[in-house]
N, C-alpha and C positions, 0 to 999 in steps of 0.2 A: 530665400529671404534667411539669415542665419537666426538661431532666437536675441540675439544682442540685436540684429534691427527689426526683427518682429516687435522689441521692447520699444526702443528708441520712435517707430514709425507710430505705434496707440499712444502712446505722452505724446507724441509732436502732432498728433491728428486731432486730439482733445482740446492741444493748449490753441490748436489754429480754431477750433471748432466754434471754441468759445469767441474766438471774435475773427465770425463765417462773414460779415459785413464789409469790416474794412479787407480779409482778404480778399473777396468777389472784388473790392473797389481795384485793387493795387493787379491783382491777376487775370480780370475778366472784365476791363475798366469799358469795352467796347458794349459790357450789359447795364443792366437797368433794375431797381428794386421795384417787384409791385407785389405789395401785403409781405410775406413772410419768407419771401423767395425773390431769390436773384434771374434772374432770363439773361441770355443771351443766346448767341447764334451757336455753339460749338466747343470744345474743352481749349481748340485756337484762338480762342477772344475772336473770333469772327461776331459780327453785329448778327441778332437776331432774337430766336425767342424761343429755340425747342430744349434746350439744356437749359436745367431749372434745379440751384441750388437751397438746402434750404436752411435759412438764418438763424432758425429758435428752434429749441426739441419742442416738440406738442405738449401740452397739457395732459394729454391721457397717455403719456409714452409709449406711443407710437412715432415714427417720425423722427429722427437725431440731427441736430444743426452739423451742417457740412455738411451732411450727406447729397447727391447728386447724381442725376439720371441725365440723359440725352433723349428725348422722345422720337427723337428719327434715327438715331442708329439702336438704340437698348443699353449705350454705355451706360456703366453707374459705378461709383467710387467715392472717394473723399476730397479732403482740398491737399493732402498731398499726393495725389494724380491730377489736381486743375494745376500744382505746382510743377508736377513732370511734364505736363499734356503740352502744357502752354508755353514752357521755354525751352523745350524739344530734350531734355534731360534721358538720359540711359539709365547710368548708376544710383542706386539707393544713394550712398554716398554723397551724390551730388543736389540730390533731391532733400534729405535730409540737414544737409550742411543751407542752401537757401532754405528751408523753412526754419531754422538755427536763425541764421543770419536777419529772416525778416521779422523771427518773436524777440528780436536782442537776446539768446538765448546764446553759450558759447559750443566754438564748431565742434568737430567728432574728437572724441577721445576713447583712452582705452573702455573697456569693460569694466574690467574690473573698478575703476576709476570713477565711474557712470554707478556702479554698485555702490559704493557703499557713500557716492553724495547721497544716494537715489532717499534717502529718507529725511536729511533735512536741507535738502535745497531750497526748498519755501523759505523756510526758518533762518536761516543764516548765510544764502547770494554766498556762494562758494565760488558763484564765477561774477556775480556784480552785476547782472542783465535776465537772472531767472525773474519770471513775473508770480505773484500770488498772494493771499494775506497776509504770509511772514513775512515777505521783502517790506508790502506796502507798511505794515506793522513797524518794520526796523529801519526803513527810510523818514518815517517822523520819528524815531527815536532820534537817527543821528542829529537831524535838521533842530531840533531842540536840542541838544550839546553842542549845534554849532551858534555864533555868534557875528557879529557886523562885519563886513569886511574892511573899515576902514581901517588906514594904518595896520593891516596885514602884510602877509604874502597874496592873497586874493588880491588884495590894491595895488601889489607891485605887479602881479601875470595884467593884471588890468592894463594896465598904464605900461607895460610893455610892448603892449600890443596897441597901442597910441590910442588906446579907450580912456578919457577923461568928465564923462559926465555920470557919473560913482555915485551922485545922489539919490536919494529914490528908487534904487534897487533894490526892493524887500524882497524878490525870489531866488536873491541871491544872500551865501553866508562864509564862512570860513569854520574849517574845522582843524585844529593844528598837528594835531595827532591821529590823520584816522586811516584806519584798517586797512591794508594794502595785503593782497598773494595771489600768485600768479595761478594757483588753482590747487586742489583741494590737497596735494604734497608736497606743496610748497611752505618754508616758513613763513608768518608774520611781520609785514614791514609797516611802518609807520609813516607817514608822511603828508606835510600841510597838503589839505586840500581847498581848492572851490565846490563849493554844495550850491546847488541849484535846485530852487522846489520845481517839479513838474506838479501841476494842477489841474483839472477837471474844469469846464467853463462854469460851476458855480464856485470855484476856489480851491476846492477842496483836494488837499496834499493826496496824489496820487501816489507819488516815488520821488527820486532825487536821482540828482548825475552829480558826479563825483571827476573831479580833473583834479590829477595829482601833481603838486608842485615841487620845485628844484625848492632845496632848502632856503633858498633866499629869493625866491618868488620869480626871478626871471627869466623863466623855463617849466617846462613840464616835468614831471620828477623820470628817473633812468627806470624804466619798470617798465614788462611789455609791452601793455595797455594802460597808459597813465587817463585814458578816460573809459567810464562803466558808470551804465545806469542800472540801477533797482526798481521795481516795483510796478503797478501797473500803467504802461505810455500808452499804448494804442489808443489813439484820437485826443492824445490830453500833449502840455506843451509845458516850457519854462514862459512866463508870462510878462509879459513889462507893459504895463499900462493897462486902461479900464475899454474895450473895446466897446464902440458903437455900431458908425456903419463902415470903418473903414480899418484894414488889417495891413501888418505885410510878417511872414513866415518863410520859414527860410528853415535849412538843419542845426547848424552849431550856432551857440553864445555868441561867440565872438563875431561869429560874419553879419547876424541881426542886429546884438550892440554897434556896429560899425556906422548903420544909418540914425543909430541915438543921436551919432555924433552931429549929426547935419539936419534930424528933423527928432529932436526931445518932444517933441508932443504924440508923434505917430505910434501907435498902438503893435506892440512886436509879438510875436511868436515864435523860438525855437522847438523844432518837435524832434532835432537831436539826431534822426534821421532820415534819409529819403522816401524808405519804405514810410514811416513814422509821417511825416509832411504828405507822404500822398493818399495818406487815411485818418488824415487829421480833421475831428469834426467841428463842423462850421457855426459857430453864436446866430442866435436867431434872427439879430437884429443887420444883419452881416450885410453891407448890399456892393460891397468891392473888396477883393483881395489881390495883395501886390506878392506873388513870388520871386521870393528871388533865389533866382536858376545859380545851382552846382555845375558848375563845366567839366559834367563824368554823364557815362549814359542810365544810372541810377538818377542820377538829376534829373535826365533829361525825360525818363519815365516817370518822374513823380510829379511833370511839370504837365507832361501829357495828360495821366491823368488824376489832377485838377481841373486840367480846361474842360475835360471833358463829365466830369462832378458837380465845377461851379456852372455850367450853361444847362445843365436839369434841373437845377436848385434855383436859377435865376438871378445869380449872381454873378457880379463883371471879377474878371480873373484878368491881372495883369502882368504878365511875367519879366522882372526886374533882370536883367544881366552888368554883370561887372565885368572891365576892361582887360583887368587879367585875370589870376584864377578863381577867387572871392573877393568879396567887399571889403576885407579885411584886409587886403593886398592891396586893393583902392585905396583905404585910406595912408596905411604905414609909406608905402611907395612913391603916390599922387601928389595925398594930401587933403583936404578937405574942399577945397576952393576946385577941385579936381572930382569931387566928389558931389559938390554938386553939380557941377557940368553934365556929368554919367547920368545924376539920379534926375537934372531938370523936365529932358524929354521925354523922358518913360511917365508919368505920373502924369494924370489928367489932371488939367491946368486949376480947378479946383481944389484939387489937393498939393497943388505946387503955391497959392496962397494960402494955404489954410495948415502945413507941416514946413514946408522949407526955408528955414530963418538962414538969413542972413550968415555968411558965416562970422566969428568975431574975433577967432586967435590963429 
C-alpha cells in the first residue's frame, strides 16, 4: 500500500468508525446488535455470531470503534476490511471509492489535491459532501441565508417536476447565488439552488442538500455534480410532516414529494442516497414504515437491509414500487389518478382511508 493509500485508509477507517453501527447495518445486514457489539457469522455477511464488531470506543481507552475479530478464524481488522471482504473487492482504490460513496465523500483524486485540501476539508466543504463540525456549521449558515421557495426558481423547478402541493414545506428553501466549485482547483461559480434541511429525529439541523438549478429554474444547472450534500447525514433525512406511527421514506426529494401530491398528510423522509436510506434511524413511535424502492441494485440492497432491521425492531415494513423508474416519473408521465391506482393496493387498508386523498385536479 502506498503512502497516499495509507493516509486515505486511516482517514476513511476513522470516519467509518464514527458511524460503525450504520456501516454494520449496511454491509453486515445479516447480523444484530448486542450491547456495544455487532454480531454476525463472518465478513461475508453470513448469519451467525462468531464475528463481533465494536461499535463504540471504551471509556478506559481499550478497544476502538470499528475494530472486529472473528472468533472462529482469528481474522481481525477495521471497517475498510469489512467493506472489502463483504463485497469481494480486490483493489484498494475500489474499497476506498466504496467507502467514500457510503460516507458521501468525493471519489478518488490525485494525491496533491487531497493534501492541499486536507487542512480545510471540514470547514470549507470543497466537495460539498464531507461531514464534520465545520460543514455542519457551514450548512446552518447557508440555511440562514436562504429564503422561502415561493416565487423563486426553486418553485419553478418543483412545478416543472409536476410537484404543486408546495405549502408547508418548511424543510425547503432557496438561495439565488449558491456557490458551486467542481473541485479545489476549479473556479467558483454561482447558481440558484434549492436548499433542503437535513435534520435528526429531534428536528436539529445536521446538514443541507443543494440542487443547483438553471437560471430559469426549468432544469438542473449545467455543472458536473448538480446535487450535493454537506454536514452529518448518516441516520438523518430531509423531513416533511410530523411522524407519529407511520412514515414513508425514500432516497430523492422529488421522489418522496411525489407521494405528497396524492397523500399530503403522510409523513415523508428523503434520505438522499441508498446507503443513508439503509442506515436511517427510526422514530421511537414508528409502527409502520413504507419504503419507496428505487429500481437499481443499490435500492434493492437498501430495501433488504431495512426489511431485516424493521423486523428486529418490531416495525411493519411495506415496500412501495413505482410503475416506471421512480414515483416522480409515475406522477409526471402517468398522472395523479394513476399514482393513486398504483399506490392503493400497496398500502395497508387503514392507511388508504387515512392518507390517500381523492384527486381534485
